[in-house]
N, C-alpha and C positions, 0 to 999 in steps of 0.2 A: 258707841250705837245707843240709843235709847230704848230701854226695855218698856213694852208696852203692857201696862197695868190692867187696863178696860178691856172689858168684852168688845169684840166686832159689834159695830152700829147695827141696830134691828134686828140682833138675835140674842136669846136669851138661854139659858143653861140650867138644867133642870136635873136632879138626881130624883130618878125612880124610887130607887130602895136606897137603905142606907149603905150597902154592899153592891148595888145595880148600877146600870151601866147612867151614863149622863146623857140627857136629850138634848138636841140642839133642837131649838124652836124658833119661828121667825115669828115678825111682829105681829102676825094674825095667829099665834097660837098653833102653827101646823107644827108637827116633826118633821124637821129637814132631815137629822141624822143621828144616831145612838153611836157613841163614844164608850169602849170597854178601856178600864185602866188597865184591868188584867193583859190583856194584849194590845194596845195602845193601836185598834184598829179603831179606825171611823167608818160606820156603813153608812151611805149616803142613800136616803129615800125618797129625794126629789132633787129636782135640776138646781144646782146654783153655779152662779159665775166660777169659772176658773179662779181668778185671784182673790175671790173671798173664799173660795171653797179650801185654797190655800192658807188663807191668813185665820181661818177658824181652826184647823188641824192646827196649827204652830202654837195658836192661844191654846188649846185642850191639853197638848204635850207639855205645854210651859206650864198652866195651873194645873192639870191631874197627870203627874207623872206616872209612866207603868210602876205599878207595884210588885215588888217582888212576891212570890207565891210564898206564904207560910206553910214548911211541911212540917209536919207532925213526926 
């Protein structure tokens, strides 16, 4: 199976802060969703076709895996 290395077309991904969530932006720069590396949860803020949504969630999980929390 071929692993996809490019982001889904017409979407960009941007981290808000060095340790912050990752925003999913459409081609018009509207925030469509936010992804948390700490929990692996994508919070959708706009309607996206199910097939695209699943592809984006998989891409985020592959490229930004859930980080184990560092306990002191």
